[in-house]
Steps between C-alpha positions, in 0.01 A plus 500: 500500500327541835696817562390644170132426585537660837661800341217530245242467775662782695487720191116469475293808600426522870119498461521169314718350770255619767206351306680169450585479871131500608445162327611200711649183356189308603177689411320326788711704746319812380622855457838585665377775730838650586590543136149631428555773756826594326322516163224717649755736659686526170175577311411773749851647489524493120142536368628553148604130501145385585393459140809285426431287806145448377615416147753245630248339734256481208763334285575239769129435561432445130790254482378313809146479368625358172711241691208418736705604802191622685671528837731772369200665332331537840819641650531757219139614548549529876805715440310718257217543749739609774677746272162646396390546858829658602568735209270801448729717296475679172669219307245238603314545171776330305521223758122450479527433129732207570276386783186504284689318227579220747141489629380475142742212442356315799137564399571362151618175652282190496589416861224610740752554777694751286180680399401534865854611593498770232155617606601531865804709402283723283253552786787609730617740232146637456489598867809720466431869452752634252642850542534570128247427224572266211434615146566183307385210716220281367281253687296366208672161513432465871130582463465234231710236681335548840156487338601176330614357835160590649344260246754221561375150426783305665411137576589500871223702677729624778764626257227642277365696796847632584558612139165677486562673832842607374332646191251692716782638718690597188204694359461669836868599484464639146202709606682638805807583292324672214169642618646815653793544260400751233808417291398136462268366231150543636401177674133604463514472122257239363789286368618444859164496677369238256771266633512593869129510588393171331796324666386615841136411430602155375671424833214652696258272317726193526533559873120502535480161333774362724337634815166349399655153550511588873842370615548358846564745788862382531572560132326832515709619794823389334423675172329803648811714467561385143148547364522620140147645524591732787821604326313562174231704672759708685687567176177587316394740775843666496482544124151658515589715800776665299272574204443870433187650342618452143611139553178350639365415157817316391496300824131402486468423126715181521280381788189536283671323210618214722151446640361504143757260355461242778118534533528602864202739507252215515634362827487853650702401811848553357399813307347651814813415699727664240304823501475508876881490506509777239246725675664465840854549363467807277463849640136570587475807277574276198216255571268653242752423224466127570120534506507675161719227351264233625203686351679532168582129508135423573398697191763323292354164608137602445453215249683242709322234703285603795727319746801707389307827527359393837855432622613849397194651669572305822854636498357851451273440798795413727717778360228762557470403865876541549513826302238662724755714682666615180170571317394354168666784316402801291276312257239369743212500254714323239539209741125463534448560129728206418329270749152597378610442141616150595167439671309599185724284278451202730122538480518514120726194488268304726191575292654470152708193587821615327760773519443634150120484495493204258467127545740392226699183532831576665377776727543448872188370672417703807388340825223703659591405859858622448372834371272525806798442728689771314208743536485437875876555526475830309217619726701412813801682358292812430390495863857451619621797296213715625584422862845654452354835389399800709131593516507769230670269249261219582208733422657572160537127435134443591395766249736355241356149534144633498576676173601165350177317587264480201154634586239378249336787319715771657864450407744230403850607593649158445547389140215286380598141551442216258315312772178706476257577782626215717851641475372844602323349800809307607717812469248687716518227764880481494549877524246526781685221682815707453321797654399281795870426555602866462235628740569235767629675810451844342492772769406862443385791713323684218241297314441775244856481370525122532170439318458773236199496270719386211559175693182452701245552220647240258543261794139534609380457143632142514273425796205521256619230262332162480823312576488402872878451516563857382251642751662309786847629404369859497360453851834361623682803357257741668538319832881524483489872423245597766643283779766712673492348850504126417129461578426294189576154653255578782214515248594168339223308678157657462291455813242669721691493831349696786833658607740623230766596758644149455599602146737765644436744216733798467284811449653844444325832467415582139740761361412794280649328194286193569188716520585660167560159346161369611326817383654456159482123455260372769195478273701306242606245759145458638363456151751231408435313826127505424545384142747233612233350726258494203722278287360150465849354453623630837601223737607464860840662445336806340261558789776451756715755313207744481444465876871564562479809276201635694678429826822671392309805378333520842828466690744689277305778325171555685367825644135556600391571143672187368346287776152624403566421133629152581191422710277623214699276264451199730124559514491537121676163471232348724233640265696354208490154659125533561425619146360244260573716195871427498453119471800428722563134587403386850863474611579857393195638679587312820862616466393866468275466807788343694741770381262775616454332840875463554574858394221665703616296800849646448400863436255516791778403742741748341248786541425393863139624487307275745160519328657422162690203644190372672294494181773324300556236770125438534468432127805270506355305794171454317685379191698251707173348619279527193722565193862388553544493121508884510813508719863464386566200727257293291569644154878545479598141573603208282149352506258796536158435651259688274122530491313395189309827481553850639150631430406509871800705617330789676419661832730444796780334300566820305693812602260795498610833359254688722638352823861554395426863405322558831780345708780690324311829488534538875880481472538786254500310173330650194153346520382662178780332307445173686133498407586539129538158336830442317463480121816431296569739215548328166776639281666427171719237669207263516551415135795287619259291704219327317411742222479273198408755231568861414126572491465390863784727605364806316150454638647478850699822450190683376309377805777607740521847341126549531503381862787728605376812319360776727221572252387141475140594581486737204681277254318266270559127544821370347476413134478130438817365344432286195710351224396780258604764755844343539535470121413868447739603780786308339426643152479857640827461686672373186369803304623741768843334499522546122405871529759553772767323291415718198518819709842404634623421149390846379677672790825309435477571126441871566810532718707304246396690183371845603741800474673619814312835508161327504605267785645794698178702449290205614709448816507876567120519481471218753751672729307829476176325584664332799644831621164673480339227709778525756454878518129455568574251779760729659260793475238308694738363763682827582187720520489597871213623716424866414544646847879560515522659156163680478251497214468687173189610310413353171381704207141433599535646848526156662762404752746237368787331679841583359727199451829571676779242535575405859853640487353849414233506773545740793423332830453688834800493727322275749464233234871492413734280700 
């Protein structure tokens, strides 16, 4: 009987005998290396047998798993691994099918050790570069199983960690094996990404919680190499680094969904960390795709809680800073449009108290402080985006934001909100704060292009409003735009120091573009500075900002003409503070006096005219002794020392226009202009200030027209505007509108119903009339002097010039070049 068995054994195929010989009698002895070398040599010599070897090994492994002979299972997998590493031939595809079948068998097992063993074998296989593509191989099972392992809830924490790490390594192997193989099912499809990405994020988040328990240094050093968080992050970075342009969306969408489903936007920290990994891992030219997805997600969550929206905005803020090198993308204005829309919605939500404008039971109650935090985050993000843009794009963004700010009485480009006037005011404040962020650090060499009229005029119109917060924001924006040499911090403290060299001001020669800018817009700026000082609601911050503005104009944009105008403006402000007609509070009058003293002290030292400096310093010294409440050191402090009455401010404590004109005249300054007091020109913009009624505005316009007219001496006094006059004007305008509407209707009806010949005759007559006029004009313009072509006699014996076209005139040879 034993002979028969031996005979049957000898009749078995050689590959089976070689496979059987690698298994020892005792599995603890491990793989029989000598016999393994024989099997490997046989597989390399007869590659066509490789698939049969794999099938037989698979059969043995399945039998050993079923019989719980795990030692032989490990030996079989080791043999498979060695055969895989050794054989890179054309027939390996068939062998791989058997190999993957065995790995699948191990992964389906309940034993953690077998799952980890199968994963390790799969990872080794994933690192092999195959020579021939595979048309029929599928990895769907492995994606699902490895993702499931990443979420393992095994009781023992150490084993649970090992299973999760095995799952992460397995996903990494699947990505490496499939991402560059065009014949494989696309790993970037949503069905796969929706499993892979959340699995990685789950382990990244779990690792953060584990690390927060702060293990001891010894434990940390032992587990440093096995940290699941580091492995997860490395795998996530590798996945994103391989993403092409068309795959970014599929990779980022599951991240957004995961953060939504687990309410991770509110904590901000984990969401920011995820997107930092994303932004640093993808190719820089694809950064704008992530930004666009975040913006779209922000819009989709526009009715979610303020904390969720604030979390998305914070992530946008971090992402924008990282994407600076790769630019925000082609739709720059769309980015700002989305952020401004969120700002407006937040203001509406804060004022109405609900997301749908109603206060029904069941609607979410909005917390005002959370909306404020969101608004601040949006404004910071707008500034962060703006800092990534070149100068020309930043100018476009400034114009874009300015076009969104509602100006009362002029235009309302934002939709009318349900929150009424208070909502409009808040939107103005928020958008101006956004402009402050955008203009921070703005540098330009040409002020005319950086500050066009379409931007500067609406901006200056806000400096006339009653709201002190709005006026202060406008001043901050102007300071950022004019300051090109970082001089603004040096004007932060208003004082009358005797030597301004300690300020270390950077002064450059005024360029031609700067001169043109001041010629075009200088009077506007002076006027708004003057009117800003007149406002009763102006406080310390306003006067300090106005002083900084005067100082920056003197340092950045001043030529001799501008210096003269600024000195005239300062003297006009002194007259304003002395005037009793304006009814300014005592503090405001003292503040204007102090502002004038500080500015004249600055400008006299910048002009370096000794007589001018001497007069200014003499007045300041007198004030220090007799009237310290007229100097900035006493006014612009936390507890200002003011005088009860300013009626006796006169004589030696005042700056005298005559002495200043005399001192500057000797240095070549325009004394005639200096001697002319500055008077601000009132324009239509003043209706944004304190004009309460339309009658007041119209009477002011009539007065301004009569004052500016060259024939004002000959004109009769302006007609008094009364209620009857306004009523008649409105009735007349309505009648004229009706006549114009009727005329247009008749013209349209004529062209719709009249016969073609009549319309053609009408148009022909108009064309003939036009042609005759043109002929008359040409006849006048081409009639030359009579000398080259001579004269002709008229029928009455008089000499008359003959009209000859230029191209027919005969010129002497000396006149022809």
